[in-house]
N, C-alpha and C positions, 0 to 999 in steps of 0.2 A: 806560708805567708811570704809575700814578695817584698824584700827590702831594697831592691835595686831601683830606687827612684832618685838617687843622688848621682852626681857626676862620678866617673871612674875614680877620681882622686879621693872619693869618700868611701873607699872599700873598708877602711877602719871603722867608719860609722856603721856600716852594715854589720860588721862583725860584733861590735858593741851592742847593737840593737838585738841581734840574735842571742848573744850571751845573756843579756839582761831581760830578754823576753818583752821588749818594748814593742808596742803596736806602731805601725806606720803613722797613724794619726797623732800618736804621742810624740814621735820624733819630729813630725812637721810642726807641732805646737812648740816644742822646745827650740827647733831651728828658727822659727819665726821670732820668738822672743830673743834668741841669741842675736839674730841679725838686727833687731831693733836697737840692741845695745852696742852693736858694732858700727859705731858712728862713721868711721872712715872706710867701711866695707872691705877691709883687708883680710877678713876671716879670723880676726882675733879680737878679744876684748881684754881690757885691763883686768889683772887679777883682783884689783880692788873693787871692780864692778860686779864680781861674781855674786856677792851678797844681795845687791840690788836686783840682779837678774833672778836669783832664786826667789826673792820676795814677790816678784811679779808672777811667778808660777805657784804661789801659795805656800812656799816653804819659809821657815823662820829659824835658820840655824843661828847659833850663838856666834859671837865674834871669835871666841876661842876655837870653835869647830871650824869656822871659815879659815882661820889662820893655819890650823893644822892641815886642812885639806889643800889649801893653796901651796903649802910647803911640800906636800907629797906630789901634787900634780905639776907644779911649776918647778920642775927639778933643775932646769938651767937658770932659774932665777931671773928670767928676762922680764917678768911681770906681765906676761901676755898668755892668754888661755885660748886655745882654738876650740872648735865645736866638739871634737872628740873628747878632749880633756873635760869640757863642760859636762858631757854625758856621763863621764866617769864620776865627776863630782856629784852630779844629781843622783846617780844610782847609789852612791855611798850614803848620801843623806837619806834617801828613801829607805834603804836597807837599815840604817840606824833607827829610823822611826819605827820600822817593823819590829826590831828587837826591843825597843822601848815599850811598845804595846804588849809584847809577850811577857816582859818583866812585870808590867802592871797587872796583867791577868794572873800571873803566878802569885803576886802579892795579894790580890783580892781573894784568892783561895783561903789564905790564912786570916785576912782582915775581913771576916764575914760581916761584922757589924758596921764596917765602913768608917771606923774612927781614925784611920790614917796610920795605924800601927798595929803590930801583933805582939802578943805576949810571948816571951821566950818559953815559958812553961807550956803554953798551948802547942807551940811548934814541937817541943820535945815530946809531948804526949802523942801527937799525931805521927811523927816520924818513927818513934820507938814502937808504937802500937801496930803500925803496918810493917814493922821489921825492916824498914829501909836503912836504919842506922842504929848503932848501939847508943846507950845513954851517954857514955863518955864522948863518942863522936859528936853527938848533938850538943853536948855541953861545950865542947871545944868550938864547934861551928857557931853557936849562938854567942859565945863570948867574943869571937872574932867579928861577928856582925854588929853586935850591940856595943858600939864604940863608947857610948857615954855610960854604959853599965846600969841603966835604969830598969832593966827587965823588959823593955819595950824595943821592938825593932821597927823603925820608921822606914818609909819607902826609900828615902835617899840612902840609908844604911844598907838596905836590902839590895838596891841597884848597884851600889859601889861594890858590895861583896860579890854579886853575881858577875859583874864585869871583870873584876880582878881575878876571880877564879876561872872565868872563861879565857882570859888572856893567858893565864898560866897553862891551861889545858891545850890551847891552840899551838903553843910553841913546841 
């Protein structure tokens, strides 16, 4: 795949495109949207405009997500984002959405009837019967996940637990 369709000053864009396995037509779409938001055509957009730009590309990040991402990308706090930084932001959001869908799929495995929750006893039965965990381990885990103690694990509890345990394991 040939990514060399930008000026030489965009070597970083080419590297990002390769790293994230973006197709040239995707990059052109993102670049076009970026340039439409770059009102003074100086190669930068306001960090505050990132959310608006993402929405034009069909994304819908929360304000909290946007602020966290802006803080990570706009390290010099100048309030301006260039196209390479925007690609990094976009990839992070798309990656986050992929993880969210994986979490939903994992949740659906236990929420077979689609009620929006799973019973802790059902999880215990499955995990112990396949010998994935001991009863004590499952009891500890479900106690940690079921924050309100009602014997049901709702999607938000499940997602929070998985994200916190993933963060711990990544460090």
